[in-house]
C-alpha positions as MATLAB code, in Angstrom:
seq = 'MPFASQPPIPRKNEITVSYLVEKLRADVKLTLNNCASENNCSDKLITEADLHRPGLALSGYVNLFTWQRIQIIGNTESEYLETLSPDDKKKAFGNLTSHDIPVIFVTDNNDLPDYLLEMSEKAGIPVFKTPVETTKFMYLLRDFLEDQFALQTIVHGAMVDVYGIGILIAGKA';
ca = [
    -103.167  -70.980  111.737;
    -104.903  -67.637  111.066;
    -104.380  -65.802  107.792;
    -102.938  -62.697  109.431;
    -100.011  -64.562  110.995;
     -98.641  -65.561  107.587;
     -96.167  -62.911  106.411;
     -96.624  -61.948  102.749;
     -93.923  -63.200  100.424;
     -92.935  -61.064   97.446;
     -93.405  -63.126   94.326;
     -90.248  -61.653   92.834;
     -87.922  -58.847   93.847;
     -86.574  -58.337   90.346;
     -86.802  -59.673   86.822;
     -84.429  -59.320   83.904;
     -85.347  -57.458   80.747;
     -84.755  -60.664   78.772;
     -87.324  -62.488   80.952;
     -89.782  -59.591   80.537;
     -89.451  -59.512   76.755;
     -89.664  -63.299   76.470;
     -92.850  -63.427   78.573;
     -94.461  -60.443   76.825;
     -93.868  -62.136   73.482;
     -94.950  -65.634   74.564;
     -97.665  -65.068   77.179;
     -99.109  -61.637   76.356;
     -98.592  -62.155   72.590;
     -97.048  -58.716   72.038;
     -94.939  -57.941   69.001;
     -91.616  -56.555   70.236;
     -88.841  -55.828   67.750;
     -85.351  -55.243   69.078;
     -83.806  -51.986   67.933;
     -80.705  -51.713   70.148;
     -78.572  -53.512   72.725;
     -80.486  -56.800   72.963;
     -77.356  -58.547   74.259;
     -77.577  -56.485   77.492;
     -81.119  -57.657   78.334;
     -79.988  -60.410   80.689;
     -77.905  -57.907   82.709;
     -80.622  -55.263   83.065;
     -82.967  -55.631   86.048;
     -86.501  -54.382   86.568;
     -87.382  -53.926   90.224;
     -90.795  -52.237   90.153;
     -94.064  -52.255   88.245;
     -94.219  -48.488   87.766;
     -93.585  -47.111   84.281;
     -92.254  -43.729   83.169;
     -92.866  -41.432   80.186;
     -89.625  -39.416   79.825;
     -91.022  -36.259   78.224;
     -89.596  -33.873   80.816;
     -86.238  -35.641   80.788;
     -86.065  -35.247   76.997;
     -86.711  -31.532   77.397;
     -83.841  -31.250   79.877;
     -85.441  -31.492   83.319;
     -83.843  -34.525   84.983;
     -83.982  -33.526   88.681;
     -86.891  -35.899   89.343;
     -86.214  -38.347   86.503;
     -87.126  -41.868   87.643;
     -84.564  -43.507   85.357;
     -84.705  -46.863   87.204;
     -88.173  -47.522   85.757;
     -89.090  -48.837   82.322;
     -89.214  -45.878   79.916;
     -92.041  -45.597   77.373;
     -91.586  -43.379   74.317;
     -95.003  -42.835   72.780;
     -96.513  -40.373   70.340;
     -95.931  -37.314   72.529;
     -92.233  -37.999   73.041;
     -91.764  -38.964   69.383;
     -93.503  -35.820   68.154;
     -91.373  -33.721   70.495;
     -88.177  -35.301   69.146;
     -89.364  -34.648   65.577;
     -89.456  -30.901   66.295;
     -85.735  -30.893   67.138;
     -82.686  -30.645   64.914;
     -80.429  -33.740   64.816;
     -77.973  -32.144   67.273;
     -80.776  -31.189   69.656;
     -82.236  -34.708   69.369;
     -78.868  -36.130   70.411;
     -78.691  -33.728   73.343;
     -82.276  -34.539   74.416;
     -81.758  -38.295   74.089;
     -78.464  -37.946   75.943;
     -80.540  -36.889   78.955;
     -81.866  -40.456   78.938;
     -78.767  -42.416   77.959;
     -76.656  -40.760   80.653;
     -78.654  -42.842   83.172;
     -78.663  -46.611   83.676;
     -82.152  -47.167   82.260;
     -83.248  -50.842   82.245;
     -85.133  -50.699   78.916;
     -86.902  -48.299   76.541;
     -90.066  -49.298   74.688;
     -91.082  -47.251   71.631;
     -94.814  -47.681   71.043;
     -97.375  -47.148   68.294;
     -94.892  -47.933   65.486;
     -92.922  -44.767   66.217;
     -89.300  -44.770   65.130;
     -86.114  -43.434   66.644;
     -83.411  -42.271   64.234;
     -80.445  -44.623   63.841;
     -78.069  -42.221   65.564;
     -80.270  -42.277   68.710;
     -80.357  -46.068   68.615;
     -76.557  -46.013   68.370;
     -76.486  -43.858   71.516;
     -78.605  -46.490   73.268;
     -76.320  -49.236   72.012;
     -73.241  -47.430   73.344;
     -74.964  -46.850   76.704;
     -76.044  -50.518   76.854;
     -79.744  -49.634   77.041;
     -82.047  -52.109   75.248;
     -84.657  -50.522   72.976;
     -87.709  -52.367   71.673;
     -90.363  -51.195   69.250;
     -94.000  -52.302   69.273;
     -96.974  -51.519   67.004;
     -99.305  -51.437   70.028;
    -100.690  -47.997   70.921;
     -99.125  -46.419   73.985;
    -102.012  -46.568   76.480;
    -102.853  -50.174   75.629;
     -99.187  -51.214   75.807;
     -98.764  -49.505   79.172;
    -101.907  -51.216   80.480;
    -100.709  -54.670   79.356;
     -97.168  -54.102   80.605;
     -98.257  -52.736   83.988;
    -100.706  -55.636   84.435;
     -97.927  -58.138   83.701;
     -95.455  -56.410   86.040;
     -97.966  -56.099   88.878;
     -98.539  -59.842   88.634;
     -94.782  -60.497   88.729;
     -94.207  -58.315   91.791;
     -97.445  -59.194   93.635;
     -97.313  -60.278   97.259;
     -98.407  -63.812   97.948;
     -98.935  -66.110  100.873;
     -99.223  -69.869  101.060;
    -102.311  -71.219  102.800;
    -103.748  -74.712  103.068;
    -107.472  -74.714  102.510;
    -110.418  -75.411  100.283;
    -112.591  -73.055   98.234;
    -116.358  -73.319   98.348;
    -118.949  -71.488   96.252;
    -121.899  -70.399   98.418;
    -124.582  -68.605   96.388;
    -121.961  -67.154   94.043;
    -119.591  -66.042   96.808;
    -116.219  -67.750   97.106;
    -115.307  -68.815  100.632;
    -111.876  -70.070  101.649;
    -111.845  -72.581  104.478;
    -108.291  -72.543  105.823;
    -106.746  -74.930  108.278;
    -104.081  -77.499  108.887;
    -103.351  -80.024  106.204;
];
């Protein structure tokens, strides 16, 4: 049977935040500390490998906010929040917590004030903190998610190495 006639099968259509965190801790060896709403992780679903940095949403522009993606708060977002008064921080963070975000990761050992974590807790949005720098964390997370959501097909065959080139010989079992 030719390769092309096999329809691709999505590896997974969705994963839970609890599965993601468990695998990132165990398989990728990332340090992830829960800051808020860990009990909601099994109810929150991730359906795509794309990530989002919510800088514009924090500043008030939510027309194109892709809230259904994993949100990453790095140095830029943390520094922006630091420039705001406590009331303005609550208003800015409310732009995030008013949506059903699956999870927020705070990178590079940045901290969110307790009152923002309480907002996340009330909204049921899990928040995790990691010491890993933002770009490296996003690379590792995106790599993991792309593997989870990769298309696959099942083929019977054998692999052969011919002068350093891998060749798949496919056919009936």
